[in-house]
N, C-alpha and C positions, 0 to 999 in steps of 0.2 A: 281370573281376578277374584278377590275375596267378596263374600256376601255379608255385609255388616248386620243385616237384619237378624241373622241367626247367631250372632257373636256370643251373647251371654248364655243362650241355650246350649251352644256347643261346649262352652266352658263348664256349665253345670253338669252336662252329661259326663265330662271327664272327671269332675269332682266325685260323682257318685261311684266311680270305679276305684277311688283311692281312700274314701272316708265314708263312714256310715252317717246317714242323715245330714248331709251338708245343706247349708242354706246360702243363697246368693241374692244380694240386692244390688240394683243399679238405678240410675236416674233416667227418667223418660218424660217428655221427649228429649232429643239430643240437646245437650247443653244446659239442662235443668240442674238445679242445685238445692231445692228445698224439700222438706219432709214430705209434702204432698205429692212430690214427683217420684217417690220411691216405688219401684216395681220389685216384687219378690219372686224368686223361683225356689220351690221346695216340693217335697213329695206329699205334703199334706195341705189341705185347703185351710186349715186352722192356723192362724199366725202364732208363732211361739211368743211367750212373754215371760216375765220374771217369775211367774208362779211355777213354771216347769222345773222339774228337778235338774240339777246341773249336769247330770250325765245323760240327759234325754236327747240332746242334740249334738251334732258335730259343729265345727266352727261356723261362724257367720262370716262370709266373705263379702266385704263391702267394696264394690267396684266404683270408686270415685276416680275415674280415669279419663273422662271427657274434658274436664275443666281443671285448671291449676288449683292446688290446695292453698287455702288462706286461713290461718289460725282463727282470726276474729270472725270472718264471714261464715266459716263452716261450723261455728259453735252451735248454731241452732240445729243443724242437721245431725251432727254427731251426738249432741246431748239427747236429741229425740231418740236416736237409735239405742243408746244405752238405757234410756228410761223405758223402752218398749220392747226390747228383745233380750234374749239370753246369750251371753258369751260362751266360749271365747270368740274373739274378733280378729279378722285379718283384713287390713286395709290394703287394697290393690290399687295402686296409683301409677302415674306415668312420670315420676320424678326420681331419678336415680340419686341425685344429691339435692337436698332441700332443707333449709332451716325451718320452713313452715311445717313440713312433714315431721321433722324431729320433734317440734313442739307439740303437734297434735298427738303423735303416738305416745309421747311422754305423759301428756295429760290424761288421755283416755285409755291407756294401756293396750293399744293396738299392736299386734304383730303386723309386719308390713312386707310387701314385695312390690317391685316396679316392673313395668314393661312399656314398650313404645306403642301405645294404643293407636296413635294417628297413622302408623304404618298401615294398619288394617282399614282405617277410615279412608285414607287417601287412595288405597287400592280399589276400594269400592266406588268412591266418588269420581275418580278419574278414569275408570275403565271405559273402554271404547274410544279413547282419545285418538287412536290411530285412524279412525273413520271420519274424523272432523277435517273437512277440506281446508279450513282456514289456518291450520297449523302448518307452517312452512319450515322446511329444513333450513338450518343456518346458512347454507351456501346460497339459498335463493332469496334471502331477506334483503330488503333495502332499509338501511339504518337511517332513520330520520330524527330520533330522539336518543339522548344519552341514556336515559333511565326511565323506569316506571315504578310508581310506589302508591299502594292503596292504604288509605287511613280512614276507615269508616267510623270506628269508635274512638273517641278522643277524651273520654272522661275517666275519673278515678285513676287506676294504675296505667291507663293508656295515655296519660297526659304527656308522656315523653314524645308522642307523635306531634304534639303541638310545638314542642321545643325543636324537633327535627324540621318541621316546616318553616319555623322561624330561621333556623340555620340555613336552609335552602334559600330563603329570601335574602339573608345577609350576604350570601355568597353568589347572588345573581344566577341561581341555578333553576329557578322555577320554570322559566321559559324553555329550558333545555330538556325537560322531562314531562311525562304524563303524571300528574299528581292529583289524587283525590284527598279531600280533607273536609271535615264537618266542623264548623264553628259551634254548632249546637248538636251535641251528641244525642242520638235517640235513646241511649241508655242512661245518660247522666247529666244532660243539660249543658249550660253555657261553658265554653272553653275557658273563659277568664276566671269564672268562679272556681272551676276545678283546678286551675293552675294555682290559684291563691291557697287552696287547701293543700297543695303539694308542698308548701313551705313547712307545714307541720307533718304531713303524712309521709312525704318522701325526703324531708330535710333539704328542700331546694333552697338555693341562695335567692333571697328576695330580688336581687338585681337581675338575675336570670329570668325570674318570673315576670317582672315588670317589663323587661325588654321583649320577652316573647309576646306578652299581651299587646304591647304597642305595635310590634311588627305585624302580627296577625290582623290587628284592627285595620291595617292598610290594605289588606288583601281582599279580593272578591271571594265568593264561594268557589272552591276548587273542585271541579268535576272532570272525570275522564270521558264517560260515555252516557251519563245521565244528567239531566238538567233539573230533576225534581228536588224537592227540599231535602229528603232523606236518601242517602245512598243505600241501595238494597244490599242485603247480605248475599254475597255470591261465593261463599267459602267452598261450596261443592262444585263450582263451575270453573272451567278454564276460559274465562272471558275477562275483558273484551279483546278478542283475538286481533283485530286490525292494529290496535294500539300496542298490544304486546309484541306482535311480530315486527314492528318498526322500531322497537326499543332495544338498546344494546344490553343493559344490565338491569336486573330485577332487584330492587331494594326491598327486602322482606322485612316488614315491621311485625314482629311476633307478638303473641298474646302477653308473654311475660318479659319484663325488662329490668326491673329494679332489684330483684331479689337474688340471693345466692341459691340458684337452683338450675338443674338441667331440665328444660321443658321446651319441646318443639311440637308444632302442630302440623296440620296439612299444608299450612302456608309455605313451609320450606320445600315441599315437594312440587309445588306449582312450577317454579323455574326448572326443576329437574326434569319433569315430564315434558316441558316445552323446549328442552335443550337450550336453556338460557343461563349465562353466568349470573351470580347473585352476590350481593352484600347483605349481611345479616345484622339487623337491629334487634337484638335479643339480650338475654342475660349473658354476663361474662362467661367465657369458656364453652359456649354452646356450639361454636364452629368445631371445637375440639370434640365435643360430644357427638356431633354429626359424623365427623371423621371416624369415630370409634365403630360406626356401623359399616365402614368400608367406603364411604363417599369421599370424593376428592373435592378440594376447594381451590382457590385461585391465588395462592401465595406466590406463584411464579410470575404473576402478572401485576399484582399490586400488594401493598402492605396490609397483611391481615393481622398485624399485632394488635389491632383494635380489640380483638377477641379477648385479650388478656388484661384489658384496662378495666379495673373494678369500679372506678368512679363513673357513675352513669352518664353524667353530662359530658365528661371528657371522652368517654367511649363514643358517644353520639357525635361529638365534634370531630373525632378521628375518622369516623365513617364518612362524614361530610367532606373532610379533606381528601380522602381517597376518591370520592365522587368528583370533586373539583379537578383532581389530576386526570381522571378519565375524561372529563368534559373538555380538557385542554387539547385532546386529540381531535383530529379531523374525523368526519364520519367515515371516510375511507380507511383511516388508520384503525378505527373501531371495528370496522368490518373485517379488516385483515387480522386483527387480534381475535375476533370471533372465530374465524376459520382456523387460526393457529390453536385455539382452545378445543377444537373438535374432539381430540382424544379424551379430554376430561369430561366434556359434555356427554359424549357417547358412553363413557364408563358409567357415569352417574345414571343416565337413562337406562342402560342395560341392567344395572344393579337393581334399580327400583322396579322395573317391569318383569324381572325374572321371578317366576312363581316360587323359586327356592328361597328368595329373600323373605317372603311372607312366611313360608314354612319354617325357616330358621327362627324367626321371632315367635311364631306359635309354639315351637318346641321349647324355646327359652321360657315362655310363660308356663308351659306345662311342667318343666323341670323345677321352676321356682315354687309352683303350687305344691308339687310333690314334696319338696324340701321343707316348706313351711308347715305343711300338714303333718309331717313326721314329728314336729314339735308337740303336737297335741295327742299323739297316740300313747295310750297307756291303758292296759286292761283294767276293768273295774275290779274292786271299788276304788273310787278316787273322788276328790273334789276339785273344783276349778278356782284358781286364784285369778279373779277378774283383772286385777291390776297388772300382774306379770304375764298373764295368758298361759300359765303352766298348769297342767293337771298334776295333782299331788296325790300320791297313793295314800289310802287310809289303811293304816296298819291294824291287823286283827289282834 
């Protein structure tokens, strides 16, 4: 299994083999996004700044790969980087397709590459799972609940989770699943206030917002295995196992939902490691994105056309309809379907746990770093066009 602690140092060592004086920055601790969280790896203890001659440094590789890109939110970070460092710049992110990335690179003049960072994170966080006695093989499970869904953060761009819980309520599904949901998000406050902001920020229909607020107001706090006020962050854990093992399908509520982007996190790998089927509440076409890595999904068992629905509310309602259809099956029928799915579940499990899977993504990252670095190679003398990221020869 992969060791995430050495991830950026490993990459830096590779960069030193293909470019002179590379610089690498990343954010620490995990999930950080602000200038004060920047960690730098370079061969000198003195930080580079704009007073350096343009041919003194190799490219600055900006690893913003733990969190999704957001043009407005990231302005503080990327403006700070440009004001305090020397280019050229390469933005290394985890979004193959992304309007936000396109806007950022156009504004700041970043070259860019992408890779699936959370493959490495999930391999580290879920290593040793085979020694956990609470993980049962699908054949030995007793299905008690149709689904399980975790919804810890519910503010800002995660407000779609509030709409999803409202849809569960409308379709009388809440008692048939294990559902966690926070009315007061630890990151952003009251669910109703955040939903109202969605009328402007996510162009939500006010009728949808008002209905969602009214429905959730009728609900108690939803918890799966914790009774305390705030649901703890368990991204790195395969828990709670008793509830997971008695649930048929895992409804994955991803970090990104509204945007046009391909972005998946460790969340999608939890059901894969646990050999569970899943429905995905994420950006449109992200099931397709997952399949591009060799994983199989469940179109032989239910309608996965929801993945192609670009309207966010309609996509969410389509997933809820699929869940309702699954819930109409008896628990024995769900168990029979689970057994019939075993070839898909085993394929996904074996693909994820195969060390070659990580090595392929590592090699993909190295190949992209090699390719983008060639853009900057030019024997001196030259000058650097910061906007276009091209080194331009100085004619004698």
